[in-house]
C-alpha positions in Angstrom: -9.9 -18.0 97.3 -9.6 -14.3 96.3 -8.0 -12.0 98.9 -9.5 -8.6 99.8 -7.4 -6.7 97.2 -8.3 -9.1 94.4 -12.0 -9.0 95.3 -12.0 -5.2 95.3 -10.3 -5.1 91.9 -13.0 -7.5 90.5 -15.8 -5.3 91.9 -14.2 -2.2 90.4 -13.9 -3.9 86.9 -17.5 -5.2 87.1 -18.7 -1.7 88.0 -16.8 -0.2 85.1 -18.2 -2.7 82.7 -21.8 -2.2 83.9 -21.3 1.6 83.7 -20.0 1.3 80.2 -23.0 -0.8 79.2 -25.4 1.8 80.8 -23.7 4.6 78.9 -23.9 2.6 75.6 -27.6 2.0 76.2 -28.2 5.7 76.9 -26.3 6.7 73.8 -28.3 4.2 71.7 -31.6 5.5 73.0 -30.5 9.1 72.6 -29.6 8.6 68.9 -32.9 6.8 68.4 -34.7 9.8 69.8 -32.9 12.1 67.3 -33.7 9.7 64.5 -37.4 9.8 65.5 -37.4 13.6 65.8 -36.1 14.1 62.3 -38.6 11.6 60.9 -41.5 13.4 62.6 -40.1 16.8 61.6 -40.1 15.7 57.9 -43.7 14.3 58.2 -45.0 17.4 60.0 -43.2 19.9 57.7 -44.1 18.0 54.5 -40.5 18.4 53.3 -38.8 15.9 51.0 -35.4 15.7 52.8 -34.5 16.5 56.4 -31.1 16.0 58.0 -29.0 17.2 60.9 -25.3 17.9 61.2 -23.3 18.6 64.3 -20.9 21.6 63.9 -17.5 20.2 65.1 -15.4 23.4 65.3 -12.3 21.8 66.8 -12.1 19.5 63.7 -13.6 22.0 61.4 -16.1 19.4 60.2 -19.8 18.8 59.9 -20.7 15.5 61.5 -23.8 13.7 60.2 -26.3 12.5 62.9 -29.4 11.4 61.1 -31.5 12.0 58.0 -34.9 11.2 56.5 -35.7 11.5 52.8 -38.2 10.3 50.1 -35.5 10.3 47.4 -33.3 7.4 46.3 -30.4 9.4 44.9 -29.1 10.7 48.2 -25.7 9.9 49.7 -24.5 11.7 52.8 -21.0 11.6 54.1 -20.6 10.9 57.8 -18.0 13.7 58.1 -17.2 16.5 55.8 -14.8 19.5 56.1 -16.3 22.9 56.5 -14.9 24.2 53.2 -16.5 21.3 51.3 -20.1 21.9 52.4 -22.6 24.6 51.6 -23.4 24.9 55.3 -20.0 26.5 55.9 -21.3 30.0 55.4 -24.2 29.3 57.7 -22.3 27.6 60.6 -22.8 30.7 62.8 -26.5 31.1 62.1 -28.6 31.8 65.2 -32.1 31.9 63.8 -34.2 29.9 61.2 -33.4 31.0 57.7 -34.8 30.1 54.3 -32.7 30.1 51.1 -33.5 29.3 47.5 -31.4 27.2 45.1 -30.2 29.1 42.1 -30.6 32.4 43.9 -28.7 32.1 47.2 -26.6 28.9 46.5 -26.0 27.0 43.2 -27.6 23.5 42.8 -24.1 22.0 42.6 -23.5 22.9 46.2 -25.9 20.1 47.2 -23.5 17.3 46.5 -25.3 14.8 48.6 -27.5 14.2 45.5 -25.5 12.1 43.1 -27.5 12.8 40.0 -30.0 15.7 39.5 -30.9 17.9 42.4 -34.6 17.5 42.9 -35.2 20.3 45.5 -35.6 24.0 45.1 -36.0 25.5 48.6 -34.0 25.0 51.9 -34.9 25.9 55.5 -32.0 26.0 58.0 -32.8 25.5 61.8 -29.7 26.2 63.9 -29.4 25.0 67.5 -27.5 27.4 69.7 -26.0 26.4 73.0 -24.1 28.8 75.2 -24.0 31.4 72.4 -22.5 28.9 69.9 -24.3 27.1 67.0 -23.6 23.4 67.8 -26.0 21.8 65.2 -27.9 22.7 62.1 -31.1 20.9 60.9 -31.7 21.3 57.1 -35.1 20.9 55.5 -35.2 20.6 51.7 -38.3 20.8 49.5 -39.3 20.8 45.8 -41.8 23.5 46.0 -42.1 25.4 49.3 -40.2 26.8 52.3 -41.3 26.6 55.9 -44.4 28.8 56.1 -45.6 30.8 59.1 -48.5 28.4 59.8 -45.8 25.7 60.5 -43.9 27.8 63.0 -45.3 25.8 65.9 -43.7 22.7 64.4 -40.3 24.5 64.3 -40.6 25.6 68.0 -41.7 22.1 69.1 -38.8 20.5 67.3 -36.2 23.0 68.7 -37.5 22.6 72.3 -37.4 18.8 72.0 -34.0 19.0 70.4 -32.7 21.2 73.2 -33.8 18.7 75.8 -32.0 15.7 74.2 -29.0 17.7 73.1 -28.3 18.7 76.7 -27.9 15.0 77.4 -25.8 14.6 74.3 -23.4 17.4 75.3 -22.8 15.7 78.7 -22.0 12.2 77.4 -20.5 12.8 73.9 -16.9 13.0 75.3 -17.3 9.4 76.7 -18.1 8.0 73.3 -16.4 10.0 70.6 -13.5 8.0 69.4 -11.7 10.7 67.4 -8.8 8.5 66.1 -11.3 6.0 64.7 -13.3 8.6 62.8 -10.2 10.4 61.6 -8.9 7.2 60.0 -12.3 6.5 58.5 -12.4 10.0 57.0 -8.9 9.3 55.5 -10.2 6.0 54.1 -13.1 7.8 52.3 -10.7 10.4 50.9 -8.5 7.7 49.6 -11.3 6.4 47.4 -12.2 9.8 45.9 -9.6 9.5 43.2 -9.6 9.5 39.4 -8.4 6.1 38.2 -9.5 3.0 36.3 -12.3 1.2 38.1 -10.2 -2.0 38.7 -7.6 0.1 40.4 -10.3 1.6 42.6 -11.6 -1.9 43.5 -8.1 -2.9 44.5 -7.8 0.2 46.7 -11.2 -0.5 48.2 -10.2 -4.1 49.2 -7.0 -3.0 50.7 -8.7 -0.2 52.6 -11.3 -2.5 54.1 -8.5 -5.0 54.9 -7.2 -2.5 57.4 -10.4 -2.9 59.5 -9.7 -6.6 60.0 -7.6 -8.6 62.5 -7.6 -12.1 61.2 -9.5 -12.2 57.9 -9.6 -10.9 54.4 -11.5 -9.1 51.7 -12.4 -10.5 48.2 -14.2 -9.2 45.2 -16.8 -11.3 43.2 -18.0 -10.1 39.9 -19.7 -11.4 36.7 -17.7 -12.8 33.8 -17.4 -16.1 31.9 -21.3 -16.3 32.1 -21.3 -16.5 35.9 -20.0 -14.8 39.0 -16.5 -15.6 40.3 -14.0 -14.5 42.9 -11.6 -12.4 40.8 -9.5 -10.4 43.3 -8.3 -10.6 46.9 -6.8 -7.9 49.1 -3.0 -8.0 49.3 -3.0 -9.0 52.9 -6.1 -11.2 52.9 -6.1 -14.4 55.0 -8.2 -17.4 54.4 -9.2 -16.0 51.0 -11.3 -18.2 48.6 -9.3 -19.1 45.5 -9.3 -16.9 42.4 -11.9 -18.3 40.1 -14.1 -19.9 42.7 -17.6 -19.8 41.4 -20.4 -18.1 43.4 -23.1 -20.7 44.3 -26.7 -20.4 45.5 -27.4 -20.3 49.2 -24.2 -18.5 49.9 -23.9 -15.0 51.5 -22.4 -13.6 48.3 -25.3 -15.0 46.3 -27.9 -13.5 48.7 -26.2 -10.1 48.5 -26.1 -10.2 44.7 -29.6 -11.4 44.5 -31.2 -8.9 47.0 -28.9 -5.9 46.3 -28.4 -5.4 50.0 -25.6 -6.3 52.5 -25.9 -9.7 54.1 -24.2 -10.5 57.5 -23.8 -13.8 59.2 -21.9 -15.5 62.0 -20.7 -18.9 60.9 -21.7 -22.0 62.9 -20.3 -25.4 61.9 -19.0 -23.8 58.7 -22.4 -22.5 57.7 -23.6 -20.4 56.0 -21.0 -20.5 53.2 -19.4 -17.3 52.1 -19.2 -18.2 48.4 -19.4 -21.9 47.6 -19.8 -25.3 49.3 -16.3 -26.1 48.1 -14.6 -23.4 50.2 -12.5 -24.6 53.1 -12.9 -21.8 55.6 -16.3 -20.5 56.8 -15.4 -19.4 60.3 -16.0 -16.3 62.4 -18.3 -13.9 60.6 -18.8 -12.5 57.1 -20.5 -9.5 55.6 -21.2 -9.5 51.8 -21.8 -6.1 50.4 -23.1 -5.6 46.8 -21.4 -3.0 44.6 -24.2 -1.0 43.1 -24.1 1.3 40.1 -27.4 2.9 39.2 -29.3 0.1 40.9 -27.4 -2.5 38.9 -25.3 -5.1 40.8 -21.8 -5.1 39.5 -20.1 -7.1 42.2 -20.0 -8.3 45.8 -17.3 -7.3 48.3 -16.8 -10.2 50.7 -15.4 -9.2 54.1 -14.6 -12.0 56.6 -12.8 -12.4 59.9 -12.4 -15.2 62.4 -13.4 -12.8 65.2 -17.1 -11.9 64.8 -16.8 -9.2 67.5 -15.1 -6.8 65.0 -18.3 -6.4 63.1 -19.9 -3.8 65.3 -22.9 -2.0 63.9 -20.7 1.1 63.4 -18.1 -1.0 61.6 -20.6 -2.6 59.3 -22.0 0.8 58.5 -18.6 2.1 57.6 -17.8 -0.9 55.3 -21.1 -0.6 53.5 -20.5 3.1 53.0 -17.0 2.6 51.6 -18.4 0.2 49.0 -21.2 2.6 48.1 -18.7 5.5 47.8 -16.5 3.4 45.5 -19.4 2.6 43.2 -20.3 6.3 43.0 -16.7 7.3 42.4 -16.5 4.8 39.5 -19.5 6.4 37.9 -18.1 9.8 38.5 -14.9 8.8 36.9 -16.7 7.4 33.8 -20.3 8.8 33.5 -20.8 7.0 30.2 -20.1 3.6 31.7 -22.6 1.0 30.5 -23.9 -0.5 33.7 -26.5 -2.7 31.9 -23.6 -5.2 31.2 -20.7 -6.2 33.3 -18.2 -3.4 33.7 -15.4 -5.7 34.6 -15.6 -8.0 31.6 -15.7 -7.4 27.8 -18.3 -8.3 25.2 -16.9 -11.9 25.1 -17.3 -12.4 28.8 -13.5 -12.3 29.4 -12.3 -10.3 32.3 -10.6 -7.0 31.5 -6.8 -6.8 31.2 -6.8 -4.1 33.9 -8.5 -6.5 36.2 -6.4 -9.6 35.8 -3.2 -7.5 36.0 -4.4 -6.4 39.5 -5.2 -10.0 40.3 -1.7 -11.3 39.3 -0.1 -8.5 41.3 -2.2 -9.3 44.4 -1.5 -13.0 44.2 2.2 -12.4 43.9 2.1 -10.5 47.2 0.1 -13.3 48.7 2.4 -16.1 47.8 2.6 -18.8 50.5 5.8 -20.8 50.8 4.0 -23.6 52.5 4.2 -26.7 50.3 0.6 -27.5 51.1 -0.8 -24.1 50.0 -2.6 -23.2 46.9 -0.3 -22.7 43.8 -1.0 -20.2 41.0 -0.3 -20.4 37.3 -0.7 -17.7 34.8 -0.7 -18.2 31.0 -2.0 -17.5 27.6 -4.2 -19.7 25.4 -5.0 -19.3 21.7 -5.9 -21.2 18.5 -3.2 -22.9 16.4 -4.6 -21.8 12.9 -5.9 -18.2 13.4 -5.0 -16.8 10.0 -6.9 -19.6 8.3 -10.0 -19.1 10.4 -10.0 -15.3 10.1 -10.2 -15.5 6.3 -13.0 -18.1 6.4 -15.4 -16.4 8.9 -17.3 -13.2 8.8 -16.7 -10.6 11.6 -20.0 -11.5 13.4 -19.0 -15.1 13.2 -15.6 -14.4 14.6 -17.2 -12.5 17.5 -19.4 -15.4 18.3 -16.4 -17.7 18.1 -14.6 -15.6 20.8 -17.6 -15.9 23.1 -17.8 -19.7 22.6 -14.0 -20.1 23.2 -14.3 -18.3 26.6 -17.1 -20.7 27.5 -15.1 -23.7 26.3 -11.9 -22.7 28.1 -13.6 -22.0 31.4 -11.6 -23.8 34.1 -14.6 -24.3 36.4 -16.2 -26.8 34.0 -13.2 -29.0 34.4 -13.3 -28.7 38.2 -10.5 -26.1 38.6 -10.6 -22.6 40.1 -9.5 -20.1 37.6 -10.5 -17.1 35.5 -10.1 -16.1 31.8 -9.1 -12.6 30.8 -8.8 -10.8 27.5 -5.3 -10.2 26.3 -5.9 -9.6 22.6 -8.3 -10.9 19.9 -8.2 -14.7 20.1 -5.5 -14.7 22.7 -6.8 -15.1 26.3 -5.0 -15.0 29.6 -5.8 -17.4 32.4 -5.0 -17.7 36.1 -5.6 -21.1 37.7 -5.1 -21.9 41.4 -4.9 -25.4 42.8 -3.0 -27.6 45.2 -2.6 -30.1 42.3 0.9 -29.6 40.7 -0.5 -30.8 37.4 -3.6 -28.6 37.4 -2.7 -26.5 34.3 -1.5 -29.6 32.3 -4.7 -31.5 33.1 -6.8 -28.5 32.3 -5.1 -27.9 28.9 -5.4 -31.6 28.0 -9.2 -31.4 28.8 -9.5 -28.3 26.6 -7.6 -29.8 23.7 -9.7 -32.9 23.9 -12.8 -30.8 23.1 -11.1 -29.7 19.9 -9.8 -33.1 18.7 -12.6 -33.2 16.2 -14.4 -30.3 14.6 -15.8 -27.9 17.2 -19.3 -26.6 16.8 -20.0 -23.0 17.6 -23.3 -21.9 19.1 -24.4 -20.5 15.7 -24.0 -24.0 14.2 -20.7 -23.4 12.3 -18.0 -26.0 12.7 -14.3 -25.1 12.9 -11.2 -27.2 12.7 -8.5 -26.0 15.0 -6.0 -26.9 17.7 -5.2 -25.2 21.0 -1.9 -23.8 22.1 -1.0 -22.9 25.7 2.0 -21.2 27.3 2.2 -20.6 31.0 4.3 -19.8 34.1 4.0 -20.6 37.7 3.9 -17.6 40.0 6.8 -17.5 42.5 9.0 -15.0 44.3 11.2 -14.5 41.2 8.4 -12.2 39.8 7.7 -8.7 41.1 4.7 -7.7 39.0 2.3 -8.8 36.3 4.4 -7.2 33.5 7.2 -9.7 34.1 4.7 -12.6 34.4 3.0 -11.6 31.1 6.3 -11.3 29.3 7.4 -14.8 30.2 3.9 -16.2 29.5 4.1 -14.7 26.0 7.5 -16.3 25.5 6.1 -19.7 26.5 3.1 -19.3 24.1 5.4 -18.3 21.3 7.4 -21.5 21.9 4.2 -23.6 22.0 3.1 -22.2 18.7 6.3 -23.3 17.1 6.1 -26.8 18.6 3.5 -29.5 19.1 3.1 -29.3 22.8 2.3 -26.9 25.7 5.2 -24.8 26.9 5.9 -23.7 30.5 8.6 -21.3 31.8 
């Protein structure tokens, strides 16, 4: 039986918990009111885009509250420094003001549009509290500013805003988690860098990994005529093997198919994250498509054994980080052809920059447990290249490379693995398995397909053999450069002999 002191402590804890729930409910409803206000303001004003920022002077930031727009090419940052936003020169505004793009500010200042800027006129509605501007509502339009006959809409909105903002100013200190948002802002800044897109994917995965407690992050993208897991975060736990194929009725498949994030809590190992063959489907997972100009270029799979970490605010942050990464890739390379896979070449082999990141990540994830997955990296090529290159035309050689990638694909032999481009007619591979003889068995199966003449998809028959050189990833290696160097040595030895070579 509880004594008096214990009972009082329980009552106090329960009261605090109930109070917190009431506060959270009040904040949720308050934010919904603001969201509805902005939507109604946009409708009543006949403006194309309307949004509201708080003016956080202590942090020198504009903080996004809500927005409503008819455009698709709009991407707002949750927090942005004063000096990086055009509202900086208007943060002390105390009355409604109209400005014109091209006359008062350049179009480039409206960096929330990530292609052309479709608006011409802007109306600014400041909210002043105790002599200080604490929020600014921005209305953007293609062809008109706020006219006098709409002034009653302005005053109705400002009066309604004042009523709800008074509530906000009283409770905001209870809910603002400054450290969390500061870290999030730093995460966004870390993705706004100029680098190869595969390096940015690696940085994205490791950034998202920092949000997790007991889980991991993986990247699935197209290559080898399908979608495969090609990269895991350096610290990912319970990650699907490299080269695991994306199957239908999985979260990753739904995200890629729909072009929208999919979230699920797993019950009895369902739904599957990626494939029916995966071992772990516990906790919860969110699958977020990587979009580039409305084209699906990948899926970021985020999973953790603790479903409670996936709060609505956290899911919003993760989705936003993936979106920003996609936009940054386009910004870094505006001529990127998004109509085809941007992480594989014309032969459907994954880019060298990608498999180098994969090898580096798997080296960091090496598990000394004898029962864990093992990884092998190697190179595979044809035994009589000079002869074939003199017999076939260039277009036929290109077709041969596509057919070779399809023929070497480890998944058709029941193994998890990916094929990458190293040089013409020389392809890298990374295979993961608990089977010690996985690479040997895979190479035997591949060679068997070429025992007799091999028919290309264009009907041409070639006579050739297969040579394989490989290494097993272990703690002796520090990076992909060392691994590749030894794999090249093993392939060179294989070309001089009549068997596979391993180092």
